[in-house]
C-alpha positions in Angstrom: -24.5 17.5 -31.9 -24.6 13.7 -31.6 -26.3 11.6 -34.2 -29.3 9.4 -33.6 -27.1 6.3 -33.8 -24.7 7.7 -31.1 -27.6 8.6 -28.8 -29.2 5.1 -29.3 -25.9 3.5 -28.6 -25.4 5.5 -25.4 -28.9 4.7 -24.2 -28.5 0.9 -24.8 -24.9 0.5 -23.6 -24.3 3.4 -21.3 -21.5 6.0 -21.2 -18.1 5.3 -19.9 -16.4 8.2 -18.1 -13.3 6.1 -17.1 -10.8 8.3 -18.9 -7.8 7.4 -20.8 -5.7 4.3 -19.7 -2.3 5.2 -18.3 0.8 3.4 -19.5 2.8 1.5 -16.9 6.5 2.1 -17.2 8.5 -0.2 -14.9 11.9 1.1 -16.2 12.0 4.3 -14.2 10.6 3.2 -10.9 12.5 1.3 -8.2 10.3 -0.3 -5.5 12.0 -0.7 -2.1 10.6 -1.9 1.2 12.2 -1.8 4.6 13.2 -5.3 5.7 10.9 -6.8 8.2 13.6 -7.6 10.8 15.0 -4.1 10.7 11.6 -2.6 11.2 10.8 -4.9 14.1 14.1 -4.1 15.8 13.7 -0.4 15.4 16.7 0.0 13.0 14.4 1.2 10.3 14.8 4.7 11.5 11.2 5.9 11.9 10.0 7.0 15.3 7.1 4.6 15.3 9.2 1.6 14.5 11.6 2.5 17.4 8.6 2.9 19.7 7.0 -0.4 18.7 10.4 -2.2 19.0 10.7 -0.8 22.5 7.3 -2.1 23.5 8.0 -5.5 22.0 11.2 -5.7 24.0 9.4 -4.8 27.2 6.7 -7.5 26.6 9.4 -10.0 25.8 11.3 -9.3 29.1 8.2 -9.7 31.3 8.3 -12.5 33.7 5.1 -14.0 32.4 6.5 -14.1 28.8 9.7 -15.9 29.7 10.1 -19.6 29.0 10.4 -21.9 32.0 
């Protein structure tokens, strides 16, 4: 059972249920991102990037989008 001091401390300061802090280890993780240009051109490999690149190409080729 909790002592009177512990109960008083919990009433005055509250209880933290945050859990234990996790250690960050940067040595075993490698962060990579697809390059922006390769994603925009559809070379990234995902279906959505290819589809979006196709839409961008169609918009670019419209007569209203061409420079005069």
